[in-house]
C-alpha positions in Angstrom: 22.6 -19.8 -9.5 20.3 -20.1 -6.4 22.7 -18.0 -4.3 22.9 -15.4 -7.0 19.1 -15.0 -7.3 18.7 -14.8 -3.5 21.5 -12.3 -3.1 20.0 -10.1 -5.8 16.7 -10.0 -4.1 18.3 -9.1 -0.8 20.4 -6.3 -2.3 17.2 -4.8 -3.9 15.4 -4.9 -0.6 18.3 -2.9 0.9 18.4 -0.3 -1.8 15.7 0.5 -3.0 14.9 -6.4 2.3 3.8 -12.1 12.4 2.9 -9.3 14.6 4.7 -8.3 17.8 5.4 -11.2 20.2 6.3 -11.3 23.8 10.0 -11.6 22.9 10.0 -7.9 21.9 11.1 -5.6 24.7 10.2 -1.9 24.6 12.9 0.7 24.4 13.5 2.5 27.7 13.1 6.3 27.9 13.2 7.0 24.2 14.8 10.4 23.4 12.9 12.4 20.8 16.1 14.2 19.8 17.3 10.9 18.4 14.3 10.6 16.1 14.9 13.4 13.6 12.1 14.3 11.3 12.6 13.1 7.7 10.6 14.7 4.8 8.9 11.7 3.4 6.8 12.3 0.2 7.7 8.9 -1.4 5.2 6.5 0.1 2.1 6.2 2.3 -0.1 3.5 3.9 -1.8 1.3 1.4 1.1 1.2 -1.1 1.5 -2.2 -2.8 4.3 -3.2 -5.1 4.8 -6.5 -6.9 7.8 -7.8 -8.9 8.6 -10.8 -11.1 12.0 -12.3 -10.8 13.5 -13.9 -14.0 16.5 -16.2 -14.4 17.3 -15.9 -18.1 14.0 -16.8 -19.7 12.7 -18.7 -16.7 10.2 -17.1 -14.3 11.9 -17.8 -11.0 9.9 -15.9 -8.3 7.6 -13.2 -7.1 8.2 -10.5 -4.5 5.7 -8.1 -3.0 6.0 -5.2 -0.6 3.0 -3.6 1.2 2.7 -0.7 3.6 -0.3 -2.0 5.5 -3.0 0.1 7.0 -2.2 -1.1 10.5 -2.0 1.6 13.3 0.6 0.6 15.8 2.9 2.5 18.2 6.2 1.0 19.3 7.7 2.5 22.4 5.2 5.3 22.1 6.0 6.2 18.5 3.7 5.7 15.5 5.0 3.4 12.8 4.5 2.2 9.3 4.0 -1.6 9.2 5.7 -3.0 6.1 5.3 -6.7 5.0 7.6 -8.1 2.3 7.0 -11.6 0.8 9.1 -13.6 -1.6 8.4 -17.0 -3.1 9.7 -19.2 -5.9 7.4 -20.2 -8.7 7.2 -22.6 -11.7 10.1 -24.9 -12.4 12.4 -23.0 -10.0 10.0 -23.8 -7.2 10.3 -27.5 -8.0 14.0 -27.8 -7.3 14.5 -24.9 -4.9 11.5 -23.8 -2.9 11.6 -20.3 -1.4 9.0 -18.9 1.1 10.2 -15.7 2.7 8.4 -13.2 4.9 9.9 -10.0 6.3 8.2 -7.4 8.4 9.4 -4.0 9.6 7.9 -1.4 11.9 9.3 1.9 10.7 9.1 5.1 12.7 6.9 7.5 10.8 8.9 10.6 11.4 12.5 9.4 11.5 12.1 6.5 9.0 14.2 4.2 11.1 13.2 0.7 12.1 11.7 0.1 15.6 11.4 -3.7 15.1 12.2 -6.2 12.4 10.9 -9.8 11.9 12.4 -12.3 9.5 11.0 -15.7 8.6 12.9 -17.4 5.8 12.6 -20.8 4.3 14.9 -21.3 1.3 15.3 -24.8 0.1 14.7 -26.1 3.6 17.2 -23.7 5.2 15.3 -21.7 7.8 16.0 -18.4 9.5 13.9 -16.8 12.3 15.0 -13.4 13.5 13.4 -10.8 15.8 15.2 -7.5 16.1 14.3 -4.6 18.4 16.1 -1.3 17.7 17.0 1.0 20.7 18.1 4.0 18.8 18.8 6.3 21.9 21.2 3.7 23.2 22.5 2.7 19.8 21.7 -0.9 20.3 19.9 -3.8 18.6 18.3 -6.5 20.7 18.0 -10.0 19.2 17.0 -13.2 21.0 18.2 -11.8 24.4 21.6 -10.5 23.0 22.5 -6.9 22.8 24.5 -5.6 19.8 26.1 -2.2 19.9 25.9 0.2 17.0 29.1 2.3 16.4 28.5 5.8 17.8 29.3 7.4 14.5 26.5 5.6 12.6 23.1 7.3 12.6 19.8 6.0 11.1 20.8 2.4 11.1 18.3 0.4 9.1 17.0 -3.2 8.6 16.7 -5.1 5.3 13.2 -3.6 4.6 13.4 -0.2 6.1 16.5 0.6 4.1 14.4 0.3 1.0 12.0 2.9 2.2 14.6 5.2 3.7 16.5 5.2 0.4 13.3 6.3 -1.4 12.9 9.3 0.9 16.4 10.7 0.1 16.8 13.7 -2.1 18.7 12.9 -5.3 17.8 16.1 -7.1 21.4 17.4 -6.8 23.1 14.1 -7.4 25.8 13.9 -10.0 27.1 10.8 -11.9 29.6 9.0 -9.7 28.1 10.2 -6.3 27.9 7.4 -3.8 25.2 7.1 -1.1 25.7 4.8 1.9 22.9 3.2 3.9 24.0 1.3 7.0 21.8 -1.7 7.9 21.9 -4.3 10.6 21.9 -7.6 8.8 22.6 -11.0 10.4 23.8 -9.5 13.6 26.3 -7.1 12.1 26.4 -3.7 10.3 26.3 -3.9 6.5 27.1 -0.7 4.7 25.2 -0.7 1.4 26.7 1.7 -1.0 24.9 2.8 -4.2 26.4 4.8 -7.0 24.3 7.4 -8.9 24.7 6.7 -12.6 22.3 9.2 -14.2 18.9 9.3 -15.8 17.5 6.9 -18.4 14.2 6.0 -20.0 13.3 2.3 -20.1 10.6 0.2 -21.7 8.7 -2.3 -19.5 5.5 -4.4 -19.8 3.9 -1.7 -17.7 4.9 1.1 -20.1 7.8 3.5 -20.6 9.3 5.0 -17.5 11.6 7.9 -16.8 14.1 6.5 -14.4 17.1 7.3 -12.2 19.8 4.6 -12.6 21.9 3.4 -9.7 24.6 0.8 -9.4 25.1 -0.9 -6.0 28.8 -1.2 -5.2 29.5 -4.9 -5.2 32.5 -7.2 -5.0 33.3 -9.1 -8.2 34.5 -12.7 -8.2 32.1 -14.8 -6.2 28.9 -14.1 -8.0 29.5 -11.1 -10.3 32.0 -10.8 -13.1 32.6 -7.1 -12.6 31.7 -4.3 -10.3 29.2 -3.0 -12.9 27.1 -6.1 -13.2 24.2 -5.0 -11.0 22.0 -2.1 -11.9 18.8 -0.7 -10.5 16.3 1.7 -12.1 13.9 3.7 -9.9 11.1 6.0 -11.1 12.2 9.6 -11.7 9.4 11.1 -9.6 8.6 11.6 -5.9 7.6 7.9 -5.5 11.1 6.6 -6.4 9.9 3.0 -6.7 12.2 0.4 -8.3 11.1 -0.3 -11.8 13.8 -2.8 -12.8 16.9 -4.5 -11.3 19.2 -6.5 -13.5 22.4 -8.4 -12.9 24.9 -10.3 -15.0 26.2 -13.1 -12.9 28.8 -15.9 -13.5 26.2 -18.3 -14.7 23.7 -16.1 -16.7 21.6 -13.1 -15.9 18.9 -12.2 -13.4 16.2 -9.6 -13.8 13.5 -8.3 -11.6 10.6 -6.2 -13.1 7.8 -4.2 -11.7 4.5 -6.0 -12.4 1.9 -4.3 -10.3 1.5 -1.2 -8.2 -1.3 0.6 -6.4 -1.8 3.1 -3.6 1.1 5.3 -4.6 1.6 8.6 -2.9 2.4 10.5 -6.2 1.9 10.2 -10.0 4.4 7.9 -11.8 6.9 9.2 -14.3 5.4 7.4 -17.3 6.1 8.5 -20.8 2.9 8.7 -22.9 
């Protein structure tokens, strides 16, 4: 159950995932041709999203994502600074305490990560990761080690930037069954997140009725999920494209994550009055 809830949260951060330290090395001779302009109308500085995670009828955790107002250049390029926090609450916190913090510095024009920070404490299991992305050289630097990105892969993401990159994609011509792939660097290797477009759907939430676009991340059945259709994500059918709900049927119950609070959005929400 614990593993299922944590994996759901990670998948959502990828669809849809501590300032700079001296361990971060600047990229050498960044090539502007590598950083291709993306048309981002989906988010802006000051955006704040909050979600409640449920395991069955139990409130299990809270996750927040914020595009801060910080102005910072990385290797001479302006960035968005995104902070994502996750923590367990209530009874779940009593037997499996989670305190996670993720940060990403995302290039404003190209929507690719320049640096990624991960501080995870899950039931006493801790992970500390610092990644620096050298896109011109197709490399990721982590703790003094250099990892090469395959030449055929462009716009490689981190666990947080993938969420914002996906929101900036154009789904207006998508048809049911279309699959979008977002390649991310996770735990020192490339993770290709594939999401299948299902169609449009209106859903009821505690925050109102939303017009949504439904996606289904392509998953492997057996270890956590009963079938390949057991994880679904609904995002607002507007220019914000914020996740409104994620729901999964797992081998030992069901997990759901709902939007609880939002502010600082770049566009009006697709609420049904």
